[in-house]
C-alpha positions, 0 to 999 in steps of 0.5 A: 520474473520477480516472483511475488511472494502473494502468488502462492497465498492465492494458488491454494485458493484457486479451486474454490468457489469464492471471489479473489479479490486483488487490491494495490496500487496502479501499476504495482504489478496486479495484471502481472501477477495474474497473467503469471497464475493463468496457467494455473486456471481453469480454462476457458479464461475470459478477461474483461478491463474496467477501464473498457467504456463497453464493459462499463456499460454492459455491466450497468444493471447485471442479470445472471442471465445477461452475465451467463451469456456474457461468460459463455463456457469460461470457467475463470473470470477475471475482471481488471481495474474493477474500481470502474465498474458501478455494481461491480459489487452485484455482478461478481455475487450473481456469479458466485452464488448463481454460475457454479464452476465459475472463478471471479478474480477482480483487480482494482486500484482504489481500495475506496471504490472497490471497498465499497461496491463488494464489502456488503455484497461479498460478505462471505465470498471473497479472499482480499489480498494486498499487492503494493511495489515489490518488497525487500523479500521479494527482491532479496529472493530474486537477486540474493541478499548481498545484491539487494544490500549493495542497492539499499542506497538505490532503493531509499531514492527510486523504490520499487515500483515493478517499471522503476526495478527493471529499468536501470537508468530510466528511474527518474523519467519513469517515476515523474511519469508514474506520478504525474499520470496515475498519482490523483487519477482514482481520486479525481475521477470519482471524488470530482475533486474541484481543486487539484491544484491544492491536492497537489500542494497537499501530497508534496506538503506531505513529502515534505513532513513524511514520518513526522507528526501531521496536523490538518490544520497546519497541512490546510494553511499551507494548501489553502484548504480548512483543517476537515478537507485536508483530513478528507483528502488524506483519507482518499490518499490512503484510499489510493496507496500513496499514503498511510497514517500511523496512530499514536500509541498509549496505554499507561502514561496521562502524557502519551499523544492519543490522537496524533497521526504521522505520515509515511508513503507506500512508496520512497522513490514515489515520494521523492517524485512528488518534490523532483528530489532524487539527489543521492544518499550522501546529499540529503538532509532528510535521509532519517526519513527516508530511512524510516519511510522505507522500513516502515513501509517494508515492514507493512509489505512483510506484515501483508505478505506472510499474513501475519496481523499486528496493529501499527503504531509510534510512540510519542509524550508531550515532551517529546521522548519518542519511539519510531515505529511500534507492532502490537500483536497477541498482546505482545509489543515490539519496539523498532527504533530507526537510525540510519547511521548504525554509531548514532546514539539509538536508545529508545526512551528510558519512559517508554522502557519503563512504562512497557517492561514488557515490549521487545525493544529493536534498533534497526539500521542498515545492517541489521533491517534484513533481520526484520524483513526476512 
């Protein structure tokens, strides 16, 4: 088993009355993580699955009496794919308020659906965690730093989804299956999107523009959508853990971009599956994008798994001077320039250094990336 870092954060929370909400992409290992901590749960344990229609029907109009009957003498209730249950927030609230001694753990694969249903009812009643595909740090803990460095080229192409990592030799088939079966499932289920083919074109366009400045208008022209719909779809793709946006950082200079975004994928392998591009690193013309996406997504996992709070940005001026990635935490600014080739010129913009002399400057390449991720 490849141990998840979140496990050590969740275990201490098992004995308090608050519900535990575990969010993340489909197939990222949420159910597997819960199975591995099951020995630490108070028994008996009951599992409900929101993908099962009878569970959804039973909980359509929940009452504390009805829920108490369904749970029986269980001390722990696990609700998998909880976003499928219409009144899930109310349901969990009724349990935490009225059934003392019952611990609720709910998982969900779409932040937008679950968050809409739980945030208001569960104010002050939940611990919330995000589980992403395996991280560089988790793989180092499992197999060692030397082995993971040896596999870096492989990770840049095939990513870190658990089934991909644990099925060597079958990565292309499984990634295509993952992309075709799960990528849009939640969005299409709830948003009733009328033109799924255009959503697919948009994801492909975002894959080609990964790590680049995006224009909603330009993307709309590519996909046959208006700019407003493109922005809405990207928001949904973010909440389904497919892509995320980095906003532009601006504080001091008049010519800094102020309302711009760059787009990244949570997983390199899924991105490559979307455009059916699995050529090895040495044959890629997008290796710079792959490296930047890998490091920034790994840094996101690092911050998440170590419970560090930081705002995340990129920086660019109208003169196209730029810094790939910036974190701001407790008033401190850290700038990262990502270069796949250690020997390539990679100095951070002198304009940025002059504008933010207090910032820490980091050049990130394959040899030193581990220093920022472990």
